C-alpha positions as CSV (number, residue, x, y, z in Angstrom):
1,M,0.0,0.0,0.0
2,G,2.9,2.3,0.9
3,N,4.6,1.6,-2.4
4,L,1.4,2.4,-4.4
5,S,1.0,5.7,-2.5
6,S,4.6,6.6,-3.2
7,L,4.2,5.7,-6.8
8,R,1.2,7.9,-7.2
9,K,3.0,10.8,-5.4
10,S,6.0,10.5,-7.9
11,H,3.6,10.4,-10.8
12,N,1.8,13.5,-9.6
13,L,5.1,15.3,-9.0
14,F,6.3,14.4,-12.5
15,A,3.1,15.8,-14.0
16,T,3.4,19.0,-11.9
17,F,7.0,19.3,-13.0
18,I,6.1,19.0,-16.7
19,I,3.3,21.6,-16.3
20,I,5.5,24.1,-14.4
21,I,8.4,23.9,-16.8
22,G,6.1,24.1,-19.7
23,V,4.4,27.2,-18.4
24,L,7.7,28.8,-17.7
25,L,9.0,28.0,-21.2
26,F,5.8,29.6,-22.5
27,L,6.3,32.8,-20.5
28,M,9.9,33.0,-21.5
29,H,9.1,32.8,-25.3
30,F,5.7,34.4,-25.6
31,S,5.5,38.1,-26.4
32,F,2.4,39.7,-24.9
33,S,3.1,42.8,-27.1
34,M,3.3,40.8,-30.3
35,P,1.4,42.5,-33.1
36,L,-1.0,40.3,-35.0
37,T,-2.8,41.8,-38.0
38,N,-4.4,38.7,-39.5
39,W,-6.8,37.6,-36.7
40,F,-9.0,35.9,-39.3
41,Q,-6.2,33.5,-40.2
42,M,-5.5,32.9,-36.5
43,G,-9.1,32.1,-35.9
44,L,-9.1,29.7,-38.8
45,L,-6.0,28.0,-37.4
46,V,-7.7,27.6,-34.0
47,I,-10.7,26.1,-35.8
48,A,-8.4,23.8,-37.7
49,I,-6.8,22.6,-34.4
50,I,-10.2,21.9,-32.9
51,L,-11.4,20.1,-36.0
52,L,-8.3,18.0,-36.2
53,N,-8.8,17.0,-32.5
54,I,-12.4,16.1,-33.1
55,Y,-11.9,14.4,-36.5
56,M,-9.1,12.1,-35.7
57,I,-8.0,9.3,-38.0
58,Y,-9.0,6.0,-36.4
59,L,-6.8,3.1,-37.2
60,P,-7.2,-0.5,-36.2
61,P,-6.7,-2.0,-33.6
62,K,-8.9,-0.2,-31.1
63,D,-7.7,3.0,-29.4
64,N,-5.2,3.6,-32.1
65,R,-5.8,7.1,-33.4
66,L,-3.8,9.7,-35.4
67,C,-4.4,13.3,-34.4
68,L,-2.9,15.8,-37.0
69,D,-3.0,18.9,-34.9
70,T,0.8,18.6,-34.6
71,T,1.0,19.3,-38.3
72,V,-0.6,22.7,-37.9
73,Y,1.7,23.6,-34.9
74,L,4.8,22.6,-36.8
75,S,3.8,24.3,-40.0
76,V,2.9,27.6,-38.2
77,M,6.2,27.4,-36.4
78,Y,8.2,27.0,-39.6
79,L,6.2,29.7,-41.4
80,Y,5.7,32.4,-38.7
81,G,8.0,31.5,-35.8
82,I,7.6,30.3,-32.2
83,E,5.6,33.3,-30.8
84,V,2.7,32.9,-33.2
85,T,2.8,29.1,-32.6
86,L,2.6,29.6,-28.8
87,L,-0.3,32.1,-29.2
88,L,-2.1,29.5,-31.4
89,L,-1.3,26.9,-28.7
90,I,-2.8,28.8,-25.8
91,L,-5.9,29.9,-27.8
92,S,-6.7,26.5,-29.1
93,T,-6.1,24.9,-25.6
94,I,-8.6,27.3,-24.0
95,I,-11.2,27.2,-26.7
96,Y,-11.0,23.4,-27.1
97,Y,-11.5,23.0,-23.3
98,V,-14.6,25.2,-23.6
99,V,-15.9,23.3,-26.6
100,Q,-15.4,19.9,-24.8
101,H,-17.3,20.9,-21.7
102,S,-20.1,23.1,-23.1
103,T,-21.2,21.2,-26.2
104,N,-21.8,17.6,-27.2
105,W,-19.2,17.6,-30.0
106,V,-16.8,15.5,-27.9
107,K,-18.1,12.9,-25.5
108,N,-16.4,12.3,-22.2
109,G,-14.5,15.6,-22.1
110,T,-11.0,15.5,-20.8
111,E,-10.4,16.7,-17.2
112,W,-9.1,20.3,-16.9
113,W,-5.7,19.3,-15.4
114,K,-5.0,17.0,-18.5
115,H,-5.6,20.0,-20.7
116,I,-2.9,21.9,-18.7
117,L,-0.6,18.9,-18.8
118,N,-1.1,18.7,-22.5
119,F,-0.4,22.4,-22.8
120,G,2.9,22.0,-20.8
121,M,4.0,19.1,-23.0
122,Y,3.4,21.0,-26.2
123,N,5.6,23.8,-24.9
124,W,8.4,21.4,-24.3
125,V,8.3,19.7,-27.7
126,L,7.5,22.8,-29.8
127,I,10.2,25.0,-28.2
128,G,12.7,22.1,-28.5
129,A,11.8,21.5,-32.1
130,Y,12.1,25.3,-32.8
131,Y,15.6,25.7,-31.5
132,T,16.7,22.5,-33.2
133,F,15.3,24.0,-36.5
134,I,17.2,27.3,-35.9
135,Y,20.5,25.8,-34.8
136,T,20.6,23.4,-37.7
137,G,20.4,26.2,-40.2
138,G,16.7,26.6,-40.7
139,E,15.0,29.9,-41.3
140,V,11.5,30.9,-40.5
141,G,9.4,31.5,-43.7
142,V,8.3,29.8,-46.8
143,F,9.3,26.1,-47.3
144,G,12.6,25.5,-48.9
145,L,14.4,22.3,-49.9
146,N,17.7,23.7,-48.7
147,Y,16.3,23.5,-45.2
148,A,15.2,19.9,-45.5
149,H,17.8,18.7,-43.0
150,A,16.6,21.3,-40.4
151,Y,13.0,20.2,-40.8
152,I,13.9,16.6,-40.3
153,F,16.1,17.3,-37.3
154,S,13.5,19.5,-35.6
155,T,10.6,17.0,-36.1
156,A,12.9,14.2,-34.9
157,I,13.5,16.2,-31.7
158,Y,9.8,16.9,-31.4
159,Y,9.2,13.1,-31.6
160,I,12.0,12.1,-29.2
161,V,11.0,14.7,-26.5
162,N,7.4,13.7,-26.8
163,I,8.1,10.0,-26.5
164,F,10.4,10.6,-23.5
165,I,7.7,12.6,-21.6
166,V,4.9,10.2,-22.5
167,T,6.9,7.1,-21.5
168,S,8.1,8.7,-18.3
169,Y,4.5,9.7,-17.4
170,F,3.1,6.2,-18.0
171,A,6.1,4.4,-16.4
172,M,5.5,6.3,-13.1
173,A,1.7,5.8,-13.4
174,N,1.9,2.0,-13.8
175,A,5.2,1.1,-12.3
176,T,6.3,-0.4,-15.6
177,N,9.8,-0.7,-17.0
178,M,10.5,2.6,-18.9
179,F,12.5,0.9,-21.7
180,S,9.7,-1.6,-22.5
181,I,7.2,1.3,-22.7
182,I,9.6,3.3,-25.0
183,K,10.0,0.3,-27.2
184,S,6.2,-0.3,-27.4
185,I,5.2,3.3,-28.0
186,G,8.2,3.8,-30.4
187,E,7.2,0.9,-32.6
188,D,3.5,1.9,-32.6
189,S,4.1,5.6,-33.2
190,F,6.9,5.6,-35.7
191,F,4.7,5.6,-38.7
192,H,2.5,8.3,-37.0
193,Y,5.6,10.4,-36.7
194,L,6.5,9.8,-40.4
195,A,2.9,10.7,-41.5
196,T,3.1,13.8,-39.3
197,L,6.4,14.8,-40.8
198,I,5.2,14.5,-44.4
199,L,1.8,16.2,-43.8
200,S,3.6,19.1,-42.0
201,Y,5.6,19.7,-45.2
202,I,2.5,19.5,-47.3
203,L,0.6,22.0,-45.1
204,L,3.7,24.2,-45.0
205,I,3.8,24.3,-48.8
206,L,0.0,25.0,-49.0
207,M,0.1,27.8,-46.4
208,G,3.2,29.2,-47.9
209,T,1.6,29.8,-51.2
210,H,-2.1,30.3,-50.2
211,P,-2.4,30.7,-46.4
212,I,-6.2,30.7,-46.1
213,F,-7.1,28.5,-49.1
214,G,-4.3,26.0,-48.3
215,L,-5.4,25.6,-44.7
216,I,-9.1,25.2,-45.7
217,I,-8.2,22.5,-48.3
218,F,-6.0,20.7,-45.7
219,M,-8.9,20.8,-43.1
220,I,-11.5,19.5,-45.6
221,I,-9.2,16.7,-46.8
222,N,-8.5,15.7,-43.1
223,V,-12.2,15.7,-42.2
224,L,-13.1,13.6,-45.2
225,V,-10.2,11.2,-44.6
226,S,-11.2,11.0,-40.9
227,I,-14.8,10.1,-41.7
228,A,-13.7,7.5,-44.3
229,F,-11.2,5.9,-41.9
230,K,-13.8,5.9,-39.1
231,N,-16.3,4.1,-41.3
232,Y,-13.6,1.5,-42.2
233,F,-12.6,1.3,-38.6
234,N,-16.2,0.6,-37.6
235,L,-16.4,-2.1,-40.2
236,Y,-13.2,-3.6,-38.9
237,E,-14.5,-3.6,-35.4
238,Q,-17.7,-5.2,-36.5
239,A,-15.9,-7.9,-38.4
240,K,-13.6,-8.4,-35.4
241,K,-16.7,-8.9,-33.1
242,D,-18.3,-11.3,-35.6
243,K,-15.0,-13.3,-35.8
244,T,-14.7,-13.4,-32.0
245,Y,-18.4,-14.5,-31.7
246,R,-17.9,-17.3,-34.2
247,E,-14.7,-18.4,-32.5
248,Q,-16.6,-18.5,-29.1
249,I,-19.3,-20.7,-30.7
250,L,-16.7,-23.0,-32.1
251,D,-14.7,-23.1,-28.8
252,S,-17.8,-24.0,-26.9
253,L,-18.5,-27.1,-29.0
254,P,-17.3,-30.5,-27.6
255,V,-16.0,-31.4,-31.0
256,G,-12.5,-30.8,-32.3
257,I,-12.6,-28.5,-35.4
258,I,-9.8,-27.6,-37.7
259,T,-10.3,-25.2,-40.6
260,S,-7.8,-25.1,-43.4
261,D,-7.3,-22.1,-45.7
262,D,-5.7,-23.7,-48.7
263,T,-4.9,-20.3,-50.3
264,L,-2.9,-18.9,-47.4
265,N,-2.0,-22.4,-46.1
266,E,-3.1,-21.5,-42.6
267,F,-5.0,-23.5,-40.0
268,F,-7.5,-22.6,-37.2
269,L,-8.1,-24.9,-34.3
270,N,-10.9,-24.5,-31.7
271,S,-10.1,-25.1,-28.0
272,T,-11.3,-28.7,-28.1
273,A,-9.0,-29.5,-31.0
274,K,-6.1,-27.9,-29.2
275,E,-6.8,-29.9,-26.1
276,L,-7.3,-33.3,-27.8
277,L,-4.2,-32.9,-30.1
278,Q,-2.1,-31.1,-27.5
279,I,-0.8,-28.6,-30.0
280,E,-1.2,-24.9,-31.0
281,E,-2.1,-23.5,-34.5
282,K,1.5,-22.7,-35.2
283,D,2.5,-26.3,-34.7
284,V,0.1,-27.8,-37.3
285,K,2.3,-27.4,-40.4
286,P,5.3,-29.4,-38.9
287,H,2.9,-32.1,-37.8
288,L,1.5,-32.6,-41.4
289,Y,4.7,-34.4,-42.4
290,K,4.6,-36.9,-39.5
291,D,4.0,-40.6,-40.1
292,Q,0.6,-40.7,-38.4
293,E,-2.7,-41.6,-39.9
294,F,-4.4,-38.6,-38.5
295,W,-2.0,-36.1,-40.2
296,K,-1.8,-38.2,-43.3
297,V,-5.6,-37.7,-43.9
298,I,-5.4,-34.0,-43.4
299,Y,-2.3,-33.6,-45.6
300,S,-3.9,-35.7,-48.4
301,R,-7.0,-33.5,-48.4
302,D,-9.1,-36.6,-49.2
303,L,-12.7,-36.2,-48.2
304,C,-14.0,-38.7,-45.7
305,H,-16.9,-39.2,-43.3
306,N,-16.9,-40.8,-39.9
307,K,-13.5,-42.6,-40.3
308,N,-12.0,-44.3,-37.2
309,I,-8.4,-43.0,-36.8
310,Q,-5.9,-43.9,-34.1
311,Y,-4.0,-40.9,-32.7
312,N,-1.4,-41.9,-30.1
313,D,-3.5,-43.6,-27.4
314,R,-6.8,-42.0,-28.5
315,L,-9.4,-43.1,-31.0
316,F,-11.0,-40.3,-33.2
317,L,-14.0,-40.4,-35.4
318,L,-12.9,-38.0,-38.2
319,S,-14.7,-36.3,-41.1
320,Q,-13.1,-34.0,-43.7
321,S,-15.2,-31.9,-46.0
322,E,-14.9,-29.0,-48.4
323,L,-15.1,-25.4,-47.1
324,K,-16.8,-23.0,-49.6
325,N,-17.6,-19.3,-49.5
326,K,-20.9,-17.6,-50.3
327,K,-20.1,-17.9,-54.1
328,E,-19.6,-21.7,-53.7
329,Q,-15.9,-21.3,-54.4
330,L,-13.6,-23.8,-52.7
331,I,-11.5,-21.9,-50.2
332,G,-10.3,-24.7,-47.9
333,R,-11.4,-27.7,-45.8
334,I,-13.0,-28.3,-42.5
335,I,-12.0,-31.2,-40.4
336,H,-14.1,-32.2,-37.3
337,F,-13.4,-35.2,-35.0
338,I,-14.8,-36.7,-31.8
339,D,-12.8,-38.5,-29.2
340,M,-14.3,-42.0,-29.2
341,T,-11.8,-43.6,-26.8
342,E,-14.1,-43.7,-23.7
343,I,-17.1,-44.6,-25.8
344,E,-15.2,-47.4,-27.4
345,E,-14.0,-48.7,-24.1
346,M,-17.6,-48.5,-22.7
347,Q,-18.9,-50.4,-25.8
348,R,-16.3,-53.1,-25.3
349,K,-17.3,-53.5,-21.7
350,I,-21.0,-53.6,-22.6
351,N,-20.2,-56.3,-25.3
352,Q,-18.3,-58.3,-22.7
353,T,-21.1,-57.9,-20.2
354,E,-23.7,-59.0,-22.8
355,K,-21.6,-62.1,-23.5
356,L,-21.4,-62.9,-19.8
357,A,-25.2,-62.3,-19.5
358,L,-25.8,-64.7,-22.4
359,L,-23.5,-67.3,-20.7
360,G,-25.4,-66.6,-17.4
361,E,-28.7,-67.2,-19.2
362,M,-27.4,-70.5,-20.5
363,S,-26.1,-71.4,-17.0
364,A,-29.4,-70.5,-15.4
365,G,-31.3,-72.6,-17.9
366,A,-29.0,-75.5,-17.3
367,A,-29.3,-75.1,-13.6
368,H,-33.1,-75.2,-13.8
369,E,-33.0,-78.3,-16.0
370,I,-30.6,-79.9,-13.5
371,R,-32.7,-79.0,-10.5
372,N,-35.9,-80.5,-11.8
373,P,-34.7,-84.1,-12.1
374,L,-32.8,-83.6,-8.8
375,T,-36.0,-82.7,-7.1
376,V,-37.7,-85.9,-8.4
377,I,-34.7,-88.1,-7.5
378,S,-34.5,-86.5,-4.0
379,G,-38.2,-87.0,-3.4
380,F,-38.1,-90.7,-4.3
381,L,-35.0,-91.3,-2.2
382,T,-36.7,-89.6,0.8
383,L,-39.7,-91.9,0.4
384,M,-37.3,-94.9,0.2
385,K,-35.5,-93.8,3.3
386,Q,-38.7,-93.5,5.2
387,S,-40.0,-97.0,4.1
388,F,-36.6,-98.8,4.5
389,T,-35.4,-100.2,7.7
390,K,-32.3,-98.8,9.3
391,E,-30.2,-101.7,8.0
392,N,-31.4,-101.2,4.4
393,N,-30.8,-97.4,4.6
394,E,-27.2,-98.1,5.7
395,K,-26.9,-100.9,3.1
396,Y,-27.9,-98.7,0.2
397,Q,-26.3,-95.5,1.6
398,L,-29.5,-93.5,1.3
399,P,-28.5,-90.7,3.8
400,L,-25.2,-90.2,1.9
401,L,-27.1,-90.0,-1.4
402,L,-29.5,-87.4,0.0
403,K,-26.7,-85.4,1.4
404,E,-24.9,-85.3,-2.0
405,L,-28.1,-84.4,-3.7
406,E,-28.5,-81.5,-1.3
407,R,-25.0,-80.4,-2.1
408,I,-25.7,-80.4,-5.8
409,N,-28.9,-78.4,-5.2
410,T,-26.9,-75.8,-3.2
411,I,-24.4,-75.4,-6.1
412,V,-27.4,-74.9,-8.5
413,E,-28.9,-72.3,-6.1
414,D,-25.5,-70.4,-6.1
415,M,-25.5,-70.4,-9.9
416,L,-28.9,-68.9,-10.0
417,T,-28.0,-66.3,-7.4
418,V,-24.9,-65.2,-9.4
419,H,-27.0,-65.0,-12.5
420,D,-29.6,-62.7,-10.8
421,Q,-26.8,-60.5,-9.4
422,H,-25.1,-60.2,-12.8
423,L,-28.4,-59.3,-14.5
424,H,-29.0,-56.6,-11.9
425,N,-25.5,-55.1,-12.6
426,L,-26.1,-55.2,-16.4
427,C,-29.3,-53.3,-16.0
428,T,-27.7,-50.7,-13.9
429,C,-24.8,-50.2,-16.4
430,L,-27.3,-49.8,-19.3
431,L,-29.4,-47.2,-17.3
432,K,-26.2,-45.2,-16.7
433,K,-25.3,-45.3,-20.4
434,S,-28.7,-44.0,-21.4
């Protein structure tokens, strides 16, 4: 708990440091007595900043957006200098905050302190980029190819300082390794930086020749591109949701499913297939060349239906069929299989039980057939014992005969008892199976 509190305190101190230094840099470079004759153009620039913040270019995956307000700041800085750029920065920050919190143009408006933090960060990066531009031989004014190296160095410093501040901020907020954050953000934002660099040059050229018309054209193009990209982004998100939904359905099935894209030579496995085969999708291709009947069937692409295939110590019931698109064009195959190992074992036990039951029926029938004549013989011997004298009973061993007959009858009774018990067990097993 103490570490978390200390972490939050360091994070807040860092944000405060960025804001204070940013404000001081602004006060050091901003001229409050700066003459500005073209307020119409300044108003148009502020509108451009606000529109570029509202109409961002949405890129998949989710939460990946490209805001081109930086292109305006850099172009104004190269064309009119740092003082005009800082005036544009503070005006756009104030007006954008008002727009966010007084209209429905932007949902979930940013908190006021984040606007101030953003203002401080912009002062860091813009002033750093400006001095880099000047010290590398650049001159404020119309775009010139002889200053190309200065433009590149200044935007590089803009990018590096921005990455450093953002990564430090998130590293302190989440207690994450700063190098890993720099690597992650750097990889994701490099092409954003490149696009910003190129578009800054384009806007600089447009504004250098036709300040008002060039800016209007740039805004219109950005808004149209933003709308187009947002529509494509929504389609991408919908397709992603549909794909996730279909995968969830396939993963919930107790059947192993493998889909093969023959064009791209790629495979998809649902969770049941991964569990039964003990492999991941990336491991399918190496397995295709193994000397196993299961993989031979998939590699051969031969269609089959309910084919028993041994896989290690498991028995699968496998089917392989064609996979077609809506135009009935063959695009791949679908393989589905069921683990029949336990069912096969149960069937074997049931067959064995049925055989034993049949043997028991035969034994029971034989026991009944044996017991009937035994009863007759036992009855007559009992009558003979009762009518004979003691000497004749001992002479003909009638007590011994009756005793042995009783022993045979006990054996027959035991056979019938075993048969009844086995029949009861068989019925119980069949009820559980059903």
